[in-house]
Every structure is written in C-alpha cells, then in structure tokens.
C-alpha positions, -999 to 999 in steps of 0.1 A, spaced: -299 340 -580 -266 351 -564 -275 353 -528 -243 373 -519 -258 402 -538 -290 403 -517 -273 397 -483 -266 434 -477 -303 442 -483 -314 414 -459 -291 428 -433 -307 463 -438 -341 448 -434 -331 431 -401 -315 463 -389 -347 482 -397 -368 456 -378 -343 459 -349 -347 497 -348 -385 492 -347 -382 466 -319 -360 489 -298 -383 519 -302 -410 497 -286 -386 481 -261 -380 516 -246 -417 522 -239 -442 508 -214 -454 482 -239 -483 458 -233 -479 420 -233 -506 398 -248 -507 360 -250 -513 337 -279 -534 306 -278 -504 285 -267 -498 309 -238 -466 323 -254 -462 361 -251 -466 385 -280 -461 422 -281 -465 451 -305 -428 447 -312 -433 411 -326 -460 424 -349 -440 455 -359 -409 435 -366 -429 410 -386 -444 437 -407 -411 454 -414 -394 421 -424 -423 408 -446 -426 441 -464 -388 443 -469 -385 408 -482 -415 411 -504 -399 442 -521 -366 424 -524 -378 391 -538 -415 390 -547 -412 354 -560 -400 339 -527 -427 333 -501 -423 342 -464 -431 320 -434 -431 338 -401 -438 327 -366 -464 355 -364 -480 345 -397 -476 307 -396 -512 300 -407 -502 290 -442 -514 255 -447 -490 226 -454 -509 219 -486 -494 251 -500 -461 251 -481 -451 216 -492 -446 229 -528 -421 256 -517 -386 248 -529 -373 281 -515 -388 304 -488 -379 330 -462 -382 317 -426 -384 345 -401 -388 349 -364 -395 386 -358 -384 383 -322 -368 351 -310 -370 354 -272 -402 374 -267 -402 363 -230 -367 378 -226 -380 409 -245 -409 413 -220 -385 408 -190 -361 434 -206 -330 411 -204 -317 421 -238 -314 385 -247 -336 384 -278 -329 384 -316 -344 391 -349 -339 362 -373 -342 359 -411 -332 328 -430 -335 318 -467 -343 281 -469 -337 262 -501 -347 225 -505 -351 222 -467 -316 237 -459 -308 272 -446 -284 288 -471 -285 324 -459 -291 337 -424 -291 371 -406 -295 374 -368 -295 407 -350 -294 413 -313 -311 447 -311 -305 454 -274 -268 444 -278 -264 462 -311 -248 432 -327 -255 413 -359 -244 379 -373 -248 367 -408 -237 338 -430 -240 325 -465 -235 288 -473 -201 284 -489 -190 320 -482 -185 321 -444 -200 338 -414 -195 373 -400 -202 393 -369 -208 431 -366 -201 443 -330 -217 472 -313 -191 496 -327 -199 486 -363 -167 466 -367 -172 435 -389 -151 403 -385 -152 368 -399 -163 342 -373 -158 305 -370 -177 279 -349 -156 288 -319 -177 320 -317 -209 312 -297 -245 322 -305 -259 325 -340 -287 308 -360 -285 277 -381 -275 293 -414 -248 314 -397 -235 283 -378 -235 263 -410 -216 290 -429 -191 291 -400 -184 254 -404 -208 240 -377 -238 218 -380 -273 214 -366 -287 179 -362 -317 161 -347 -311 140 -316 -310 111 -341 -280 126 -358 -299 137 -390 -296 172 -404 -323 195 -392 -346 202 -421 -371 230 -427 -402 232 -449 -420 203 -433 -456 200 -423 -449 207 -386 -435 242 -384 -421 235 -349 -386 221 -348 -377 189 -328 -350 189 -302 -317 195 -319 -279 198 -312 -258 226 -327 -221 218 -328 -188 226 -343 -151 219 -339 -145 238 -307 -109 248 -300 
C-alpha cells in the first residue's frame, strides 16, 4: 500500500472529527468520568465515531485501536502487523477547561512503529502530518501548508519521526506500539534543535 495516497483522506477524517469536536466545544457540554477518573465528554465519543467510521471506509482490512475503544484483548491485538492507533481527543482535561490545548490524533502503526501520523488542533485550527521517509508538514490557521523539521515544536510520534526526530523510552530504546499494555511508558521526544 502506498501510504502517501491515503494521507489526504486521513487528513480529511481528522478534519471532520475536529469539526465535530468544535461543535460540541461551543456548547454547554457535560463531563463524565471513566473508571480511572479521567474525564470523557460527548466530544470524545463523537470524534471516536467519526474517525473509526472514516478509517473503516478507507481501509477495511486495517484494525483500529482507540483510547475510547481499548477493550480489544491482547490475544487478538498481538497478531496485528498493522493497525490504526487513535486518540479521539488527546487532552480531554484541557478540552473540559476550554484551554484550546487539545488534539485529535491518528497514526498508522506497522510492525510496532508509527509510519503515518495526523494531528489536528481543532481550537487552534492547525494540523500536522508526517509520513515516514517523506517528511512532515504543518497547516496553519489560514490554510497555508509548509514543511516542518524537528525545530518546530509540538506534534505526535509519527510526525516527529517524519521530521527527523525520535521518541525513546527512558532506557534509550525506540518507543514501540502494539504491545500488551496499551499505556506508553515515560518517554523522551527529541531532535537536532538549532
């Protein structure tokens, strides 16, 4: 599969999820709490549904793992060579406090490594995306797109990797996905800052 051919569609899916999130952000939404006491809103669920439906239509053969649907057992997930990893709203606490500091994240993981990533910041009207071997890009709030490098702060693992950076565990090993524990350990994101 040529991932560069599906990247525009993934970006459209993230934009659609962002629009849905913002339509709820502008209302007097209710905040509920999950078993681990982390907040969840209708926006988390709506974003999850938009992304899962969009990715399923785009690539029915690639499974989706979402923070809001993480109940898929390891016995099934351990056989996945390739899967979509999504966080419908990264920063729900910021969403509930209306800081604007939250993102919609979609990544394609292959053999434990992120190879494609899209991150949108709905309240800021910005988007970042990257594809392994092809670079990383930013779309600002005016719609202007520019190539970015690791000197530009603030994007997800796949975008950072595409921009030439790296994400490692505190032990200096590459951060891997598709493991039994869906929670990531502490990690360091870095690049050649200049």
